[in-house]
N, C-alpha and C positions, 0 to 999 in steps of 0.2 A: 604720750610717747607712742610712736608708730610700732605696730607689731611686726616683728621680723619673722618671716616664714622661711623655714629651712627647705630648700629644694633638693630633693634627692634625684639625681639623674637616672633615667631608666637605662638598663643595660642595652647595648646595641642588639638589634634583632639580626639574627642570621639571615643572610640573603636566601630567599626561597628559590629553589631550583625545581620548578614543577616538572620539568622534562627530564630530570636527571635519571630517574628510574624507568622511563618509558621503554627505552631500547631493551634493557635487560629483562623487564617484565614481559614484553612481547616475545623475546627470545626464549625465555623459560616456558611460556605457554606453547610456543611453536614446537619446541623440542618435546615437551610432554605429550602433546597431541600426536606427534609422529610415533613416539614409543608406544603410546596406547593403541594406535592403529596397527602397529607391527604386532603387538601381543594379541590383538583380536583377530589377526589374520587378514585384515582389510588391505594393508599395505605390505608388499614384500620387503624383506630386509635389504635387498639390493638398492632400494631407494636412496640409501645413504651414499651410494656411489655417485649420485647426482648432487645431493645436498651439500656434500663437503666442498664442492667447487665454489660455492657462494659465500664462504666464510668471510672474505674481505668486505662484504656488506656491513658487517658489524663495525669495522673500522670507519667506514664511510659515514654511517649513522652517528657514531660517537663524535666524529669530527664536526659534522653538521650541528650536532647538539651544542658543542663547545662554542661554535661561531654564533649561534642564535641566542645563547645565554639562558637565563633561568626564568623568563617571564611566563605568564599564563599562555600567551600566544604561542611561544616557542614550544612549551610543553605539549599543547594540543597538536601543533604541527608535527612534532617529532612522533607523537603517538600515532597519528593518522598515517604518516609516511611509513613508519615501521610496520604497521598493520598491513598496509597495501603491499609493501615489498615482501614481507614474510609470506603473505597469502599467495603472491605471484610465484615465489620460489617453490612453495609447497605444491601448487597446481602444476607447475612445470615438471617438478620431480614426479608427481603422480602420473601425469600423462606420458612421461618418458619411461617410467618403470613398469607400468601396467600395459601389457601387449595390446589389449583391445582398444584402450584409449590412445595408445601410441599410433596404432594403425589408422584410427579414425582421423586424428589431427594431421597425420602425415598425408593422408589422401586429400584432405580439404585445404591444407595450408602447406604449400611447397617449402616455405622458409622454415617451418617447424621441423620438417624432415631433415633438412641440412643441418640445422642447429642442434637438434637432439642427437644426431649421430656423433657429434663431438663430446656429448655428455654421457652417452649410454653405451659406449663401445666396450661392454663387459660381458657380452654373451659368450657361451662356450664355443671355442673354435678348435680345429685340429689342423695339424701341419706335419708333413713328412719331408725330411731333408736327407739326401743321399750323397755321399762322396764315392763316386763309382770308379772302378778300376780303369776303364778305357780313358778316362780323363787324366789319369796320372800314371801313365806307363813309365816304367823305369824306377818305380818306388822300391827301395831296399830296406827302409825302416820307417817307422811311423811314430809321431809325437802327438798325443791327443791331450788337449787341455779342455776341461769342462768346468764352467763356473755358473752356478745357478743360485738363486736366492732361496726363498721358502718354497719347497716343492717336495714331491714324491718322485722317486726315480728307480729304475732298474737298469743294470748294465750286464750284458752277457756277451760271450763270444759265440760265433756260429760259423762252422767250416763249410756250410752249405751255400753261403752267399759270397759273392765276389766283391761286395761293397766294402770299401775300407772303413766306412763309418755310416751309420744310419740312425736317425732319431725320429720317433713317432711321438708327437707332443699333443697334449690337451691343455689348453690354457684359456684364460678369460680375456676376451677382447685383445687389446694390444699389450696387456700386462702379462708378461711371461712368454711372449712370442720368441721362439728360438732363432738365433742367428749364427750361421756357421761361416767361418773364413778358413780357406784351405789354400795351401801353396806347396809347391815342390821345388826343392833346391838341393843340388848335389846328392840326389837319391833319397833325401829325407822329406817325407810328407808331413807337413805341420797342419793339424786340424784344431781349430779353436772354436768352441761353442760358448755363447753367452746368451742371456735372455734379457728382454726389456723388463725392468723392474720399476716399481713405483712405490714409494714409502709414504704416500699420503694416507689420510685417515681412511679412505675408502678401501685400502688393501685388505682390511679385516672383513669386508662384506662381499668380496668376490669369491668365486668358486675356487676349488683346488687346482693346482697346476701339477701335471704329471708328465714325465718323460721316460720313454723306453729307448735305451741306447743299445745298439748292436755293433759289435766289431767283427767284421768278416775277415777272411784271409788270416787266420790265426798264426800262420807260419811266419808272418812278417814281424820282426823284432819291434816291440812296442814299448814306449814310455808313456805312462798314464798319470795324469794329474787331475784331481777332482777337488773342487771347492764348493761346499754347500753351506748356505747360511743357516737354514733350519729345515726340518722336515724328516722324512724317512727315506732311506736309500738301501738298495740291495745290489751287491755285486757278486756275480757268479761266473767264474772263469775256470774252464776246464782244460782248454788246449792252447790258449794264447801264449805265445812266446814273449814273455815280458822281460824288459830290462830293469825298470824301476817303477814303483807305484808311490805316489804322493797323495795323501788324503787330508783335507782340511775341513773340519766340521765345526760350525759354530754352536748350534744347538740341535737337538733331535736325536735320531737313532740311525746308525749305519751298520750293516752286516756285510762282511766280506768273506766269501768262501772260495778257496783256491784249490785247484786240482794239482796233482804232482807235477804235471807238465807246465804249470803256470806260475811256478815259484820264481819271482823276479831275481835275476842274477845280481843286480845292484841293490837289492833290499827294498824295504817298505819304510816310508816316513809318515808318521801319524801326528797331526796337530789337532788337538781337541780342546774346545773351549768349555762349554757346559753340556756337551752332548755325550752320547754313549756309543762306543765302537766295539764290535766283536769281530775278531779275525779267526776264522776257522781254517786250520791247517790240516793237510792230509797226514795220515799215519806215517811215522818214520822220519818226518822232517825235523831236523834239529835247528834250534834257533837261539840267537843271542839278542836280547833286548836291552838297549841303552835308553834309560828313561830319566825324565825330569818332570816331576809331578808336584803341583801346587797343593790345593786342598782336595783334589780328586783322588783317584786310586788306579792302580794297575793290578790286574788279576791274571792268573794263569790257571786255566781249567776251573775258574770260579773261586780259587783261593787267593786271598790278598797277598800281594808282594810288597806293597807299600802301605804304610799306616802313618797317621799323624799329618804334619804339615811340612811342605817343602822337602820332598824326598828326591834324591837322585842317585843313580848308580847303574849297575849292569846286572841283568839276570841271564843266566845261561842254562838252557835245558839240559837234563841229565844225559840225553843221548847225543848232544851236540858233537862231541869229539869223534864219535864213531859213525855219525850219520852220513849216508851217501849224499843226501841233499841238505844243504845248509841255507839258512836265511838270516840276514841281519835286519833288525827292526829298530828304528829310532822313534821313540815315543815322547811326546810333549803334551802334558795335560794340565789344564787350569783347574776348573771345578768339576770336570766330567769324569768319565771312566773309560778304561780300555780293558778288554778281556781277550786274552789269546787262548783260543780253544784248540787242543790237539785231538785228533780223531784216531 
C-alpha cells in the first residue's frame, strides 16, 4: 500500500520591499546631520530657510519608489538617488546660507547667484515709507488701518512732523516688507498698511520684524484701526485728536497709553484672542466698559472684574457720572486678558 504523505502548504511570503525604507532612512539621517551641525555652530539656523523649499522632493521620491516596486534593483536605485538628492540639497543650502561660500560660488557661477537669490532672500532689510502733507492737500480727517502678522511695533504721535504717516521698518528679506496704500476722497485721507507674510516652515528661522509708526499733524481727526497676529506692541498717544480706536490682537502683548487730549470721542474697541492688552488712561477720565469675555479676564487697575467662564456685562468707573472726559470701551476677549489702568 503506497504511503500517503501529507503536504502542508507553506504560508505565502510577504513581498519584500527593499526600497520601502530608503527614502525615510536617508531623510532622517539628513535631518539629524543638519541639526547636529546647527548645534555645533557649523551651520547657521537660517539654513532652514532654504531647506524647507525642497520638501516636495519627498513626494517625488515616494512616487518613484511606488512605480519601481520592491525589487533589490529598485531599492538600491532609490537609495542612491535619495542620497544624491539630499546631498545636493544640503550642499546648496550650505553654500547659500554661509556668506563666504555664497560669495565664492556667486563669483564663479553666474547661474548660482541668480538661483540662490530666490532661496536666500531673508537678510535683514530696512525701509521707510512716508505719506507726506504736500501730496494730500485738503485733508480734513484721517483713517489709518494697520495690519501686520507676527512683529514688534511702536506707534506714537509727533507734532513736530508734517507727515500724515510714517513707518520705519526692519524685516527679513521679502517677508514682512511693509506696503502702504493711501488715497484722498472728500477730505478723508485713507492710509492702509499691510506687510508681506509667509507662513511656511521657514518663518520660524528668520529674524524679527519691527515697525515704528509715527502719526504727524495730530490736530487732524483720526480713526485708528490696528490688527496684529502676534508679537509685542506699544502705542503712546499724547496729542492726537482721535475719533475711534479699534485694536485686534491675536496673541502677544499690547500696551496703549493715552494722554488726556487723545481720548477717542467715539470710544475704543478691543478684540483679543489669546493675547494681553493694557490700556493706560490719564487721571480723571471716567469710562464705561461693555465686555464679553470667554475664558479670559477683564481687570481694572489689576483687580478682576470677571471670573469664571463666559461673562458679559458692563463696568462703569466710580467717577464716570461726574467726569469731564468720558470714554466708552467695548471689550471682547477669548482666552486672553484686558487690563484698564487708571493713573
